[in-house]
VOGU-3710 file (C-alpha; in Angstrom, 3 decimals, decimal comma):
1> mtyrghvkng> 73,969/96,899/101,951  72,581/93,326/101,311  69,564/92,173/99,583  68,127/88,745/99,701  66,340/86,875/96,851  66,311/83,852/94,786  66,812/82,634/91,246  63,555/82,149/89,161  63,761/81,122/85,434  67,534/82,176/85,321
11> livlespadi> 66,929/85,612/86,782  67,687/87,008/90,268  64,299/88,161/92,156  64,772/90,137/95,108  62,600/89,478/98,257  61,718/93,161/98,549  62,092/96,113/96,311  65,549/97,729/96,161  66,399/101,347/95,456  69,376/100,615/93,408
21> pegtpvevrp> 69,944/102,876/90,451  69,706/101,336/86,940  73,192/100,198/85,681  74,676/99,754/89,112  77,285/97,017/89,097  76,411/94,265/91,567  77,898/90,922/92,776  75,880/87,864/93,434  77,133/84,771/95,557  74,893/81,695/96,151
31> lsdageigtl> 74,175/81,065/99,918  73,640/77,339/99,318  76,269/74,664/98,686  75,923/75,225/94,934  79,383/76,668/94,239  80,154/77,411/97,789  83,906/77,176/98,610  83,290/76,831/102,285  85,177/77,745/105,356  88,973/77,803/105,674
41> aerykdiigi> 88,853/74,720/107,772  86,550/72,991/105,151  88,820/74,058/102,312  91,974/72,941/104,040  90,719/69,901/105,758  92,981/67,657/103,825  96,268/69,140/104,974  95,212/70,440/108,493  97,419/68,518/111,069  99,750/66,638/108,737
51> aeglppdssr> 102,865/68,757/109,606  105,325/66,731/111,719  108,401/67,682/113,771  107,667/71,289/114,268  108,520/73,145/117,617  105,738/73,260/120,153  105,496/76,935/119,927  105,691/77,107/116,137  102,140/78,578/115,968  103,109/81,602/118,087
61> khdqylygtp> 106,669/82,041/116,690  106,230/81,220/113,060  107,706/84,530/111,794  110,732/83,885/113,978  111,277/80,366/112,676  110,352/81,271/109,021  111,955/84,591/108,581  114,370/85,064/111,542  112,524/88,102/113,002  113,620/88,978/116,478
71> er> 111,431/87,885/119,405  108,838/90,443/120,826
//
């Protein structure tokens, strides 16, 4: 279940009351750019597309090329 809220004076304030038992462990992740790691494309933007000299079907047959697995 997901609850929405905001930070006020250093505390997490939920938008609506939540029926969460006292002492329940929770995880809080910011939804804004503050501390956000981004999508895979954003995280790997510096290395996407720099590989050269690969076979044209390397994206489909990477296991065969890397590990020698038989074709399916």
